[in-house]
N, C-alpha and C positions, 0 to 999 in steps of 0.2 A: 262291652262287658267291665264289670266292676272291679275297680283296685283299690285297694286299701293301708293304708300307710300309716305305720305309729312311729312317733317321738315324743319326744323328750324324757328320756329313760337316763339314768349316770347313778353318780355315788354319790350316798348324802350316810346322816350318820342319824344314828338312831332319834328318834324324836321328830325329824325334819321331816320334810313337804319336797314332793315332786311335781308336775303339773303334767301326765299323758295325753296326746291327742292322737286321733286318728282320723286322719284325712282321709275323704271318701271321691276318688272320679270315675268320671264314665257315669255314672249313671245318681240319681239327685241320693242325697240321705233321707229325704222323706220320703220317701220309698218302705226305706226297712226301720226296722230293729235293730240294736249292734248290744251286743256282749261281752264283757273282757273277761280275759281266762290271762288265766297264769302259770308258768310250768317252771320246774328244777328238771334237773338234773339226774333220771333215774325213775322219776310219779308223772301219771300218766293229767293232762291238762286238767285245772279247775279250772271252775265260774266261780267268780270272783262278785262280777253284780252285771246288770244291764239295763238298757232302756225302750223300753216296748215302744210300737211306734208310735203309739197316741202318747208317747212322750211321760211315760211312768217311769220312776225310776223303781231297780230293786234289785236287795244287795245282800248278799249273801253276811251270816253271823260273824265271820272272822274280817270284814272290813266293815260293818254297819257301825256307823257315829264317827270314822277317820275317814270314810272316803269318799265322794261326793260327785256321781256323772250328770254331766247335762250332755248336750248340745245346741249348736248353733246352724239350722236349716241353711241361710246365707251364706255359711263360711263353707257348709259338707261338712264340717267336723266335730265330732263326740269326741271329750275333754273327760277325763278320770282326774280328778282334784284330788293329791293321797296325800294326807294329816297325818301326826303322830305316826311318823311309819317303823317299823320295828326291825330285828333283823330276818326274823322269819317272813316277810313281805317280801325278802331278796328271789326276783326269780328272772326268765321270759314272760313280758307281758304281752300280751297277740289282745287285739279288738277282732271281729269278727260281725258278718250278716249272717242271720238266719233267716229260713224262710219264716220262720214265725213268732210267735212273741212268747216259744216256748224256749227262753233264752238257758236255760239252765242241760239243755240238752246237746255236747256237741253235735251230736247227727242231724241237728238242724241246720247244719251250716256248709252252708254252698262257698262261702267266701271268709276270708280270712287275708291276716296283716302279715307282714316276716317279723316281728316282737320286735319288741325292743327292753334292753337288759337295764333293770334294775336294780341294785346294788345297796345293802343299809349295812351299813357297820356299827357294831356297839360301841 
C-alpha cells in the first residue's frame, strides 16, 4: 500500500520561501507521477503543479516562476520549493499520486497525503 506524507509547511512572511516534501513509502516513487494541490476552507482542492512519470514538471500560471517541483527517486521524495510567497498562497498543501500523467484531474488520484499547512502573512 502506497503512503504519502507531506512536511515542511509553516508560517512565513510575504516574499519568503518554504520547501515542502512529499515522502513516498510502501512503493517506489519512480513508478508514479506526483501532483501538488492546495485547498482553502470553503473551496475545492486546486491543482498547482506536478511532475510526470518521466520527470517533466508542469505548473499552473498561479505558481509558474515562483514554485519549483523536483524529485529524488533515491530518497523516494518529491519536493516543492516555494519562493516569493504571497498571502494568497495560504492553504493546506497536498501531494498525490495519480493513475496517469493527467495531473490536473483530481479524480485520477488514488493516493493523497494528509496535507501540510502553509500560512503567508502580509
